C-alpha positions in Angstrom: 0.0 0.0 0.0 1.3 3.5 -0.8 2.4 5.7 2.0 -0.2 8.4 2.9 0.6 11.9 1.8 1.0 14.5 4.6 -1.7 17.1 4.2 -1.7 20.7 5.4 -4.5 22.7 7.1 -5.0 24.4 3.7 -5.9 21.0 2.2 -8.5 20.5 5.0 -10.1 23.9 4.5 -10.1 23.4 0.7 -12.1 20.2 1.2 -14.6 22.0 3.5 -14.8 24.9 1.1 -15.7 22.7 -1.9 -18.6 21.2 0.1 -19.7 24.6 1.5 -20.0 26.1 -2.0 -22.8 23.6 -2.8 -24.9 25.6 -0.3 -23.4 29.0 -0.6 -26.6 31.0 -0.2 -27.4 29.3 3.1 -23.8 30.1 4.2 -24.2 33.7 3.1 -27.4 34.2 5.1 -25.7 32.8 8.2 -22.8 35.2 7.9 -25.0 38.2 7.2 -27.3 37.4 10.2 -24.2 37.3 12.4 -22.9 40.6 11.1 -26.3 42.3 11.8 -26.6 40.8 15.3 -23.0 41.8 16.2 -23.4 45.3 14.8 -26.5 45.8 17.0 -24.5 44.7 20.1 -21.8 47.2 19.2 -24.2 50.2 19.2 -25.7 49.3 22.6 -22.8 50.8 24.7 -23.5 54.2 23.2 -27.1 54.2 24.4 -26.0 53.0 27.8 -23.6 55.9 27.9 -26.4 58.3 27.0 -28.7 56.8 29.6 -26.1 57.2 32.4 -25.2 60.7 31.3 -28.9 61.7 31.3 -29.3 60.4 34.8 -26.1 62.0 36.0 -26.6 65.5 34.5 -30.3 66.0 34.2 -32.7 67.1 37.0 -35.9 65.0 37.2 -38.3 66.5 34.6 -40.7 65.5 31.9 -38.0 66.2 29.2 -35.5 64.0 31.0 -38.1 61.2 31.4 -39.0 61.4 27.7 -35.3 61.2 26.9 -34.8 58.2 29.1 -37.8 56.4 27.6 -36.5 57.1 24.1 -33.1 55.6 25.0 -34.8 52.5 26.6 -37.0 52.0 23.5 -33.9 52.3 21.3 -32.1 49.7 23.4 -35.1 47.4 23.2 -35.1 47.9 19.4 -31.4 47.0 19.1 -31.8 43.9 21.3 -34.8 43.0 19.2 -32.8 43.3 16.0 -30.1 41.1 17.5 -32.6 38.6 18.7 -34.2 38.2 15.2 -30.8 38.0 13.5 -29.6 35.3 15.8 -32.8 33.3 15.3 -32.5 33.6 11.5 -28.8 32.5 11.8 -29.8 29.5 14.0 -32.6 28.2 11.8 -30.7 28.5 8.6 -27.6 27.0 10.1 -29.6 24.1 11.4 -30.2 23.2 7.7 -26.8 24.3 6.3 -24.4 22.4 8.6 -26.1 18.9 8.5 -26.2 19.1 4.7 -22.4 19.7 4.5 -21.7 17.1 7.1 -23.7 14.5 5.3 -21.9 15.3 2.0 -18.5 15.0 3.7 -19.3 11.6 5.1 -20.6 10.5 1.7 -17.4 11.8 0.1 -15.3 9.9 2.6 -17.4 6.7 2.2 -17.3 6.8 -1.6 -13.5 7.3 -1.6 -12.9 4.6 1.0 -14.8 2.0 -1.0 -12.8 2.8 -4.1 -9.6 1.6 -2.4 -8.0 -1.7 -3.0 -8.2 -5.0 -1.1 -4.7 -4.3 0.3 -5.8 -0.9 1.7 -8.5 -2.6 3.8 -6.2 -5.4 4.8 -3.8 -2.8 6.2 -6.4 -0.7 8.1 -8.9 -1.5 10.8 -12.5 -1.1 9.8 -13.4 0.6 13.1 -10.6 3.1 12.7 -11.7 3.9 9.1 -15.3 4.3 10.3 -14.2 6.7 13.0 -12.2 8.8 10.5 -15.2 9.2 8.2 -17.3 10.4 11.1 -14.5 12.6 12.5 -14.1 14.7 9.4 -17.7 15.8 9.4 -17.6 16.4 13.2 -14.5 18.5 12.6 -16.3 20.6 10.0 -19.2 21.1 12.5 -16.7 22.3 15.2 -14.8 24.6 12.9 -18.0 26.1 11.3 -19.4 26.8 14.8 -16.2 28.4 15.9 -15.9 30.5 12.8 -19.5 31.5 12.7 -20.3 32.1 16.4 -16.9 33.0 17.7 -14.3 34.3 15.2 -16.5 36.4 12.9 -18.1 38.2 15.9 -14.7 38.7 17.5 -13.4 40.4 14.4 -16.4 42.7 14.2 -16.3 43.5 17.9 -12.6 44.3 17.8 -13.2 46.7 14.9 -16.3 48.2 16.5 -14.6 48.5 19.9 -11.6 50.2 18.4 -13.8 52.7 16.5 -15.9 53.3 19.6 -13.0 54.0 21.9 -11.3 56.3 19.3 -14.4 58.5 19.2 -13.8 59.2 22.9 -10.0 58.9 23.2 -7.5 58.0 20.5 -5.1 57.0 23.3 -7.5 54.4 24.6 -7.9 53.0 21.1 -4.1 52.8 20.7 -3.7 51.0 24.0 -6.6 48.6 23.1 -5.1 47.8 19.7 -1.6 47.1 21.1 -3.1 44.9 23.8 -5.2 43.1 21.3 -2.2 42.4 19.1 -0.3 41.0 22.1 -3.3 39.0 23.2 -4.0 37.4 19.8 -0.3 36.6 19.1 0.1 35.1 22.5 -2.9 32.9 22.0 -1.6 31.9 18.5 1.7 30.7 19.9 0.0 29.0 22.9 -2.4 27.2 20.6 0.5 25.9 18.4 2.2 24.8 21.6 -0.9 22.8 22.6 -1.6 21.6 19.1 1.6 19.5 19.2 0.0 17.4 22.0 -3.5 17.4 20.4 -2.2 15.8 17.2 -0.5 13.0 19.1 -3.6 12.6 21.3 -5.9 12.3 18.3 -3.6 9.5 16.9 -3.8 7.8 20.3 -7.6 8.0 20.2 -7.6 6.3 16.8 -5.4 3.5 18.3 -8.0 2.9 21.0 -10.7 2.5 18.4 -8.5 0.2 16.4 -7.7 -1.9 19.4 -11.3 -2.2 20.4 -12.4 -3.0 16.8 -9.7 -5.6 16.4 -10.5 -7.5 19.6 -14.3 -7.3 19.3 -14.2 -8.3 15.6 -12.1 -11.4 16.5 -13.9 -12.1 19.8 -14.4 -15.8 19.0 -10.7 -16.2 18.3 -9.8 -14.4 21.5 -12.0 -16.8 23.5 -10.7 -19.9 21.7 -7.1 -19.1 22.4 -7.8 -17.8 25.9 -6.6 -14.3 25.0 -8.9 -12.1 27.1 -6.2 -11.1 29.5 -3.8 -10.3 26.6 -6.3 -8.2 24.8 -7.2 -6.4 28.1 -3.5 -5.7 28.7 -3.1 -4.3 25.1 -6.0 -2.0 25.5 -4.8 -0.9 28.9 -1.5 0.1 27.4 -3.2 2.2 24.7 -5.6 3.8 27.2 -2.7 4.7 29.5 -0.9 6.5 26.6 -4.1 8.4 25.7 -4.7 9.3 29.4 -1.2 10.8 29.9 -1.5 12.7 26.6 -4.9 14.1 27.6 -3.6 15.2 31.0 -0.7 17.0 29.3 -3.1 18.7 26.8 -5.5 19.9 29.4 -2.7 21.2 31.6 -1.4 23.2 28.7 -4.9 24.6 28.3 -5.0 25.7 31.9 -1.7 27.5 31.5 -3.1 29.4 28.5 -6.3 30.3 30.4 -4.1 31.7 33.2 -2.1 33.9 30.8 -5.0 35.4 29.0 -6.9 36.0 32.3 -3.9 38.0 33.6 -3.7 40.0 30.4 -7.4 41.0 30.6 -7.0 42.1 34.3 -4.1 44.3 33.3 -6.0 46.0 30.5 -9.2 46.6 32.4 -7.3 48.0 35.4 -5.2 50.3 33.2 -8.0 51.6 31.1 -10.3 52.3 34.0 -7.5 54.1 35.8 -6.8 56.2 32.7 -10.6 56.9 32.3 -10.8 58.0 35.9 -8.0 60.5 35.4 -9.8 61.9 32.4 -13.0 62.1 34.5 -11.2 64.0 37.2 -10.0 66.5 34.6 -13.6 66.9 33.4 -12.9 65.4 30.0 -14.9 62.2 30.6 -18.4 61.9 32.2 -19.7 58.9 34.1 -21.3 57.6 30.9 -17.8 57.5 29.3 -16.6 55.1 32.0 -19.7 53.0 31.5 -18.9 53.0 27.7 -15.4 51.9 28.3 -16.4 49.1 30.7 -19.2 48.0 28.4 -16.9 47.7 25.4 -14.3 45.9 27.5 -16.9 43.4 28.8 -18.1 42.6 25.3 -14.5 42.3 24.0 -13.3 40.2 26.9 -16.3 37.9 26.6 -15.5 37.2 22.9 -11.7 37.2 23.3 -11.8 34.7 26.1 -13.7 32.5 23.6 -11.1 33.3 21.0 -8.4 31.4 22.8 -10.7 28.5 23.3 -12.0 28.7 19.7 -8.5 28.9 18.2 -7.5 25.7 20.1 -10.8 24.0 19.2 -10.2 24.7 15.5 -6.7 23.2 15.7 -8.1 20.2 17.6 -10.7 19.8 14.9 -8.1 20.1 12.2 -6.1 17.4 13.9 -9.2 15.2 13.9 -9.9 15.8 10.3 -6.4 15.3 9.1 -6.4 11.5 9.2 -9.4 11.3 6.9 -8.2 14.0 4.5 -4.9 12.0 4.2 -7.0 9.1 3.0 -8.9 11.3 0.6 -5.5 12.5 -0.8 -4.3 8.9 -1.3 -5.0 7.9 -4.9 -6.8 4.6 -5.4 -4.3 1.8 -6.1 -6.6 0.1 -8.6 -8.1 2.6 -11.0 -10.2 2.3 -14.2 -8.8 3.6 -17.4 -10.0 7.0 -18.6 -12.1 5.4 -21.3 -12.8 1.8 -20.2 -14.0 -0.6 -22.8 -17.5 -2.2 -22.8 -17.5 -5.5 -21.0 -19.9 -8.4 -21.6 -19.7 -12.1 -20.6 -20.9 -14.2 -23.5 -19.5 -17.7 -22.9 -17.3 -17.4 -19.7 -13.9 -18.5 -20.9 -11.2 -17.4 -18.4 -7.5 -17.1 -19.2 -4.5 -16.2 -17.0 -1.6 -15.5 -19.3 1.9 -15.3 -17.8 0.5 -13.6 -14.7 2.9 -12.4 -12.0 1.9 -10.8 -8.8 3.7 -9.7 -5.6 2.3 -8.0 -2.5 5.8 -6.4 -2.2 9.3 -7.1 -3.4 10.1 -9.9 -1.0 6.7 -11.6 -1.2 6.1 -13.0 -4.7 2.8 -14.9 -4.8 2.5 -15.8 -8.6 5.3 -16.0 -11.1 4.3 -16.3 -14.7 1.1 -18.2 -13.8 -1.0 -19.4 -16.8 -4.3 -21.1 -16.7 -7.2 -21.5 -19.1 -10.7 -22.4 -17.9 -13.2 -23.4 -20.6 -16.9 -22.4 -20.4 -18.8 -24.7 -18.0 -15.6 -26.3 -16.7 -15.1 -26.8 -13.0 -11.5 -26.2 -11.7 -10.1 -26.7 -8.2 -7.0 -25.0 -7.0 -5.1 -27.2 -4.6 -2.1 -26.1 -2.5 -0.7 -25.3 0.9 -1.8 -22.2 2.8 -0.2 -19.1 1.3 0.3 -20.7 -2.1 -1.9 -18.1 -3.8 -5.2 -19.9 -4.2 -7.3 -17.0 -2.8 -5.1 -14.5 -4.6 -6.0 -16.0 -8.0 -9.7 -15.3 -7.2 -8.9 -11.7 -6.0 -7.0 -11.0 -9.2 -9.9 -12.2 -11.3 -12.1 -9.6 -9.5 -9.2 -7.1 -10.0 -8.8 -6.4 -6.3 -5.1 -5.9 -7.2 -3.3 -4.9 -10.3 -0.9 -7.4 -11.8 2.8 -7.1 -11.7 2.9 -8.7 -15.2 0.7 -10.6 -17.6 -3.0 -10.4 -18.4 -6.3 -11.9 -17.4 -8.9 -12.4 -20.1 -12.6 -13.2 -19.9 -14.0 -14.1 -23.3 -10.9 -12.5 -24.8 -11.5 -9.2 -22.9 -8.6 -7.9 -20.8 -10.1 -7.2 -17.4 -7.7 -4.3 -16.9 -9.3 -2.5 -19.8 -12.9 -2.5 -18.5 -14.6 -0.7 -15.6 -14.3 -2.5 -12.3 -18.0 -2.2 -11.6 -18.9 -3.8 -15.0 -16.3 -6.6 -14.4 -17.6 -7.5 -10.9 -21.2 -7.3 -12.1 -20.5 -10.1 -14.5 -18.9 -12.5 -11.9 -20.7 -14.4 -9.2 -18.8 -15.5 -6.1 -19.8 -17.7 -3.2 -17.3 -16.7 -0.5 -15.8 -19.1 2.1 -16.9 -17.0 5.1 -20.6 -16.7 5.9 -20.5 -12.9 5.9 -23.8 -11.1 6.6 -24.7 -7.4 6.8 -26.6 -6.3 9.9 -29.8 -6.2 7.9 -32.7 -8.5 7.2 -32.1 -12.0 5.6 -34.2 -10.8 2.7 -31.9 -7.9 2.1 -28.7 -10.1 2.5 -29.9 -12.6 -0.1 -31.0 -9.9 -2.5 -27.6 -8.2 -2.3 -26.3 -10.1 -5.3 -29.2 -8.9 -7.5 -30.9 -5.9 -5.9 -33.8 -5.9 -8.4 -34.9 -9.4 -7.5 -38.5 -9.8 -6.3 -39.4 -11.3 -2.9 -40.6 -14.5 -4.7 -37.3 -14.8 -6.5 -35.4 -14.3 -3.2 -37.4 -17.0 -1.5 -36.9 -19.3 -4.4 -33.1 -18.8 -4.3 -33.1 -19.4 -0.5 -35.1 -22.6 -1.1 -32.7 -23.8 -3.7 -29.7 -23.1 -1.5 
């Protein structure tokens, strides 16, 4: 099997973007609703400032009361706009994200089934299943963080900077410098934590693989009295995951401590500076409320930024394993223009066929065999001689190292794999059943068969 290609975060985002574009109008509505809701939140502090200033500077009167009522109605209107925008965002997003997630799982499933027999022999089914699910869950997490965290953060940082600059350019300058330090610190800290998250995600996959391997072969485990051995193997994998999880969470706590300290310093410094301006008569009480309101909004979102940034990197780590598989070309591929395939008589010919799983494991060396229509042929030999391999090569589960396989004179490498396999019937050694009804299992070989035909086939069997 070919080595998997290392993929970048850009490759992961490109996969997501391709699937998002199928529902671009839904995505656009979600983003626009978030912009409207966040813009409404950014205007609220100015009305709070006006409300406090009116209370602090106006004597009780009919005019002051009308002014306060007007401000309160404006605040109610702004909150109403935000409420409506968030509801629109939520309902549209409830339709948008599941569509993309379902498409991602379908893409992963289709690509997986296109891989060769060797690929599935080298990978645990449970681990592959988990990867298909993980890539869609990773999209969900990243989409949530981008939509409900990062976009509002960007808008709030811009709005807060503008709002502070209208009262004091110095406050805006301090806020921008602090924001740059805060974001850069979180970026470095998230990369520091990501190194552990990637290893932890791989350990999580090993847990799934270990569980799947033991449970799938549970009968073999019991026959050979291997319960203790399997329990010990799982315990080793779980211990590795536990230690990595503890390290990852401890790093997260260090990051929370740093960003909390930065927020305390900014709030203290800006309120002290605002108090100095108030004492000089430059600021009113409403200005202090304005500063505090903007800081509370910004801190609330920026605290989420650190968490969001790390969540995105964790989601990227979860998605990476599946995207690596999607980037892995299929080992057995149809030609660009496959020939039409039709079984007329059923003559099979192996002509000088050579096949090796790898350089040191040659299974067939210039193997030739001709089977006439209606002829029954038995392949006899010791285990590992290549009997099963001959059947797999007939189905083109592997490509040949040399030689050709012909069915009624048609080279199976020149026809579509689906057409080839549709023309061949196989009764496998193992009694493999899907977790479906018996009717569905029997009908699997010919899915257009009627119930009566299925019952007749079962009776004949």
